[in-house]
C-alpha positions in Angstrom: 88.5 61.8 371.2 89.4 58.4 370.0 86.6 55.5 369.7 87.1 51.8 369.8 86.6 51.9 365.8 89.2 54.7 365.6 91.6 52.7 367.6 90.8 49.6 365.5 91.4 51.0 362.2 93.8 53.6 362.5 96.9 52.8 360.8 100.2 52.5 362.9 102.7 53.5 360.3 100.7 54.9 357.3 99.6 58.7 357.3 96.4 59.4 358.1 94.8 63.0 358.9 94.3 64.0 362.5 90.5 64.2 361.7 88.2 64.5 358.9 88.3 63.5 355.1 91.9 63.3 353.2 92.3 62.5 349.5 95.2 63.4 347.1 98.6 64.3 348.3 99.5 67.6 347.3 102.7 70.0 347.3 105.1 67.3 348.2 108.3 69.1 349.1 111.5 69.0 351.0 112.3 72.3 352.6 114.5 73.5 355.3 114.9 70.0 356.7 111.2 68.9 356.8 109.3 66.8 354.2 106.1 68.8 353.7 103.0 66.6 353.0 100.1 68.7 351.9 96.8 67.0 351.0 93.2 67.3 349.9 91.3 68.0 353.0 87.9 68.7 354.1 88.2 70.8 357.4 84.4 70.3 358.3 83.7 66.5 357.8 84.5 63.0 357.2 83.1 63.0 353.6 84.6 64.9 350.5 83.9 68.5 350.4 85.0 72.3 351.2 88.5 71.4 349.5 91.5 73.0 351.1 94.9 71.9 351.8 95.8 70.2 355.0 99.4 69.7 356.2 101.8 67.6 357.9 105.7 67.5 358.2 108.3 64.9 358.9 111.9 64.4 359.2 111.7 60.8 358.3 108.7 60.2 356.1 107.2 57.8 358.8 106.6 60.2 362.0 104.3 63.1 361.0 103.4 66.2 362.8 99.9 67.6 362.1 99.8 71.3 361.4 97.0 73.9 360.8 95.2 74.0 357.4 97.6 75.5 355.1 95.5 76.9 352.1 91.7 77.3 352.6 88.8 77.3 350.3 87.3 80.8 350.2 84.9 82.6 348.2 86.8 82.5 344.9 86.7 78.6 344.9 88.0 75.4 346.2 91.5 74.4 346.6 92.2 71.3 344.3 95.3 69.4 343.8 98.6 70.7 343.0 102.3 70.8 344.0 104.9 73.1 345.7 108.6 74.1 345.2 111.3 75.6 347.4 112.4 78.9 346.3 115.1 80.3 348.6 113.5 80.8 351.9 109.9 80.6 350.7 107.9 77.5 349.8 105.7 78.3 346.8 102.4 76.3 346.2 100.9 76.0 342.8 97.4 74.5 342.8 94.1 74.3 340.7 91.5 76.9 342.0 88.0 75.0 341.3 84.4 76.7 340.7 81.5 75.2 339.1 82.4 76.4 335.7 86.1 76.9 335.9 89.5 75.4 336.7 92.6 77.6 336.8 96.1 77.5 338.2 97.1 79.8 341.0 100.0 80.2 343.4 100.5 80.9 347.2 103.6 81.6 349.1 104.8 81.0 352.5 107.6 82.6 354.3 107.4 80.4 357.6 108.3 77.0 356.2 104.6 76.1 355.0 102.8 77.2 358.5 100.9 80.0 356.6 100.4 81.1 353.0 99.5 84.2 351.1 97.6 83.7 348.0 99.1 85.8 344.8 96.8 89.0 344.6 96.7 88.6 340.6 95.6 84.7 340.7 95.2 82.8 338.4 98.6 82.7 336.5 97.3 80.3 334.2 93.7 80.0 332.9 92.6 78.6 329.6 88.7 79.1 330.4 88.1 75.6 330.9 85.6 73.7 333.2 88.3 70.8 333.6 92.1 71.9 333.7 93.9 70.9 336.6 96.6 69.3 339.1 99.7 71.3 338.2 102.9 69.7 338.9 105.7 72.1 338.9 109.6 71.4 339.0 112.8 73.0 338.4 114.3 72.2 334.7 117.9 74.0 334.1 117.1 77.8 334.7 113.4 77.6 334.8 110.4 75.9 335.8 108.1 73.4 334.1 104.4 72.7 334.8 102.6 69.4 333.9 99.0 69.9 334.1 96.0 67.7 332.7 93.0 68.3 330.6 91.5 65.3 332.0 88.5 64.6 329.4 90.9 65.1 326.5 93.5 62.6 328.1 96.3 65.2 327.6 99.1 66.4 329.8 100.2 69.9 328.8 103.6 71.2 329.6 104.4 75.0 330.1 107.5 77.0 331.1 108.0 79.7 333.4 111.0 81.7 334.9 109.0 83.4 337.7 106.0 81.0 338.5 103.6 83.7 337.2 104.0 84.0 333.5 103.8 80.4 331.7 104.5 80.0 328.2 103.0 76.6 326.4 105.5 74.3 325.3 103.8 71.0 324.2 101.0 68.3 324.8 101.4 64.6 325.4 98.5 62.2 324.8 95.8 60.6 324.4 98.0 57.6 324.9 97.4 53.8 326.6 94.7 54.0 329.4 92.2 56.3 328.3 89.0 55.0 330.1 88.5 57.5 332.5 89.7 61.1 333.2 93.3 61.8 333.4 94.5 63.3 336.9 97.7 64.3 338.7 100.7 64.2 336.4 104.2 63.9 337.7 107.3 64.1 335.5 110.7 63.4 336.8 114.0 62.0 335.7 115.7 58.8 336.9 119.0 57.2 336.0 119.6 53.5 334.9 123.2 52.2 334.3 124.4 55.7 333.9 121.5 56.7 331.3 118.9 59.2 331.9 115.3 58.6 331.6 112.2 60.5 332.3 109.0 59.1 334.1 105.7 60.7 333.4 103.1 59.5 335.8 99.3 59.9 335.0 96.4 58.9 337.5 93.3 57.5 335.8 89.6 57.1 337.3 87.8 55.0 336.2 89.5 52.6 333.5 92.5 51.3 335.5 92.8 48.0 337.1 89.4 46.0 337.2 87.9 49.4 335.9 88.8 51.2 339.0 91.3 53.9 339.9 94.8 53.6 339.3 98.2 55.2 338.0 99.8 54.5 334.8 103.5 55.5 333.8 105.5 56.0 330.5 109.1 55.7 330.4 110.7 58.1 327.9 112.8 61.3 327.1 111.9 65.1 328.0 114.0 67.6 326.1 112.7 70.7 328.0 109.8 71.1 325.6 108.3 67.6 324.7 107.9 64.5 326.5 108.3 61.4 324.0 107.6 57.9 325.3 110.4 55.3 324.5 108.0 52.1 324.2 104.7 51.5 322.7 101.9 53.4 324.2 99.1 51.0 323.0 98.9 49.3 326.4 99.1 50.8 329.9 102.0 50.2 332.3 100.9 50.3 336.0 102.4 51.6 339.0 100.3 49.4 341.3 98.2 46.7 340.5 95.9 47.2 343.6 92.7 49.2 343.9 93.9 51.6 346.5 96.9 53.7 345.1 95.5 56.6 343.4 96.7 60.3 342.7 100.3 59.8 343.9 103.3 62.3 343.3 107.1 62.5 344.3 108.8 65.0 346.5 110.4 68.0 344.9 114.0 68.7 346.3 114.3 65.4 348.3 117.8 65.2 349.8 120.4 62.9 347.7 118.4 63.3 344.7 115.9 60.7 345.9 112.7 60.4 344.2 110.0 59.7 346.9 106.4 58.8 346.0 103.3 58.6 348.2 99.6 57.9 346.9 96.1 58.2 348.4 95.4 54.5 349.7 91.8 54.5 348.7 89.6 54.4 345.6 86.8 56.6 344.1 84.4 53.4 343.1 83.3 53.1 346.8 84.6 56.1 348.8 82.0 55.3 351.7 83.7 51.8 352.1 85.7 53.6 355.0 84.1 52.9 358.3 82.8 55.7 360.1 85.8 57.0 362.0 86.8 60.5 363.1 89.0 60.5 360.2 88.8 59.2 356.7 91.6 57.6 354.5 95.1 57.1 354.7 98.4 57.4 352.4 100.4 54.4 351.1 103.7 53.9 352.5 106.3 56.4 351.0 108.4 54.6 348.1 111.8 55.2 346.7 111.4 55.0 342.9 114.1 53.7 340.6 114.5 51.8 337.1 115.6 48.5 336.2 115.5 46.5 332.8 113.2 43.4 332.2 113.9 41.7 328.9 114.3 44.9 326.6 112.1 47.5 328.7 113.1 49.9 331.2 110.4 49.6 333.9 109.8 51.6 337.2 110.6 50.0 340.6 109.2 51.0 344.1 110.9 50.3 347.5 109.0 51.0 350.7 111.2 53.4 353.0 110.5 51.1 356.1 111.3 47.4 356.6 108.4 45.1 355.7 106.4 43.4 358.3 106.8 40.2 356.7 109.7 38.9 354.2 109.1 35.6 352.3 111.1 33.5 349.9 109.1 30.9 348.4 109.1 27.8 346.0 107.7 29.3 342.8 106.5 25.7 341.8 104.0 25.5 344.4 100.8 27.6 345.1 100.9 29.6 348.1 98.2 31.3 350.2 98.4 33.4 353.3 96.3 32.7 356.8 95.2 36.2 356.9 91.8 34.9 357.2 89.0 37.5 357.4 91.4 40.2 356.4 92.8 39.4 352.9 94.0 36.3 350.9 97.3 37.0 349.6 99.9 34.6 347.9 101.3 33.2 344.7 99.9 30.9 341.8 102.3 29.2 339.7 100.0 28.4 337.0 99.8 31.9 336.1 103.1 33.2 337.6 101.3 35.8 339.6 101.0 37.2 343.0 97.5 38.3 344.4 95.9 39.9 347.1 92.2 38.8 347.0 91.2 39.4 343.2 94.0 41.6 342.3 97.1 40.2 340.6 100.5 41.2 339.3 103.0 39.4 337.1 106.0 37.8 338.7 109.3 36.4 337.2 110.8 33.2 339.4 114.6 33.7 339.7 116.0 30.0 340.3 112.6 28.7 341.0 112.2 31.3 344.0 110.1 34.2 344.5 111.0 36.9 347.1 108.2 38.8 348.6 107.7 41.7 351.0 104.5 42.4 352.7 103.5 45.7 354.8 100.3 44.9 356.7 98.7 47.7 358.9 95.6 48.0 360.8 93.5 48.6 357.9 95.9 47.9 354.7 98.0 45.4 352.9 100.8 46.1 350.4 102.5 43.1 348.7 105.4 43.5 346.5 108.3 41.9 345.1 112.0 42.1 346.2 113.0 43.9 343.2 110.1 46.3 343.5 108.8 45.9 340.1 105.2 44.4 341.1 103.0 45.9 343.7 99.6 45.3 345.0 97.8 47.8 347.5 94.6 47.3 349.1 92.9 49.1 351.8 90.8 46.7 353.9 88.6 47.2 356.8 87.9 43.7 358.7 85.3 42.9 361.3 86.5 43.4 365.1 88.5 40.4 366.3 90.3 39.5 363.0 94.0 38.9 363.1 96.7 40.9 361.2 99.2 38.2 361.7 100.5 36.3 358.6 100.4 32.5 359.3 100.4 29.1 357.5 101.9 30.5 354.3 101.9 27.6 352.0 
């Protein structure tokens, strides 16, 4: 039953669980006409615990149907993050089984479009006898499967090969590289094309050690030859997917139609997980974003475009300072002295074009996403203002 505070903060167009706690998106896959969003979920309360996979499906990535728990914690351990692939009529989930002393990779199969799963009787399929070894992202490469999985404290992403999703052969490792101030989590590796040339993008989430020493996701642009990922550019400094505090553990959908690469992230952070008000549900996902590439100076960089229309669209004079009228919610705008857009104390570089900057804003009941028209710079913030605070952007100037 909804309460006043539920109604006040429940997003209008961002995904939230029907009830209880949610964190990382898992098992993102398009199968038999549906986008499947599995996610880290506590079926028993609004705080983290009893990790299982929640489940929802959509045909448009905006309107979601909540389904029953897909894969439940049991006596063998908790169900941590992972991925899913479409194999004929089946969905196969590949996830980390977590105990106090061990993390290993397991699989479960669904023959009814993700509504129920059967765990493989000979799990785990990959076990290095490590306490921290998690978050497998599996995808098709030529005639076999590739798994990207992290050793969090070593700041390493390891790659494995399989022809049957059961027997895995070690290929190579990438890292440490760029940001290593926290643990590495939730890898994703996928190809994108720019001007007819194929590049591979590796996402690595980091906690803490990202923006303002918070949670965040860095990315590397390079090449993958089926064995080894090689960064095309220097890995001394990180390249951030998002410059806000609330976009973590994101991943992309396998098997999306028309070859689209659609990303969604957890719109929260671990530095203050109790910041969320005491609603019947806890946390939301970012807006789904289609990923692409562009070139800035001599470097190919990642772009993101929201799959929905912005709440607000602004073309501003880049010679002047601009601040929003979202009083009591957030302060957002542009500072010409630094050539940065900002949401509160989070900033991102912007290059004016003909002394103009084209900005887009997504404002929901408990979040703001500010981004540039080219999709290069994003700032995502979850925010829970006092009752009576407006969500309308006014007096931008």
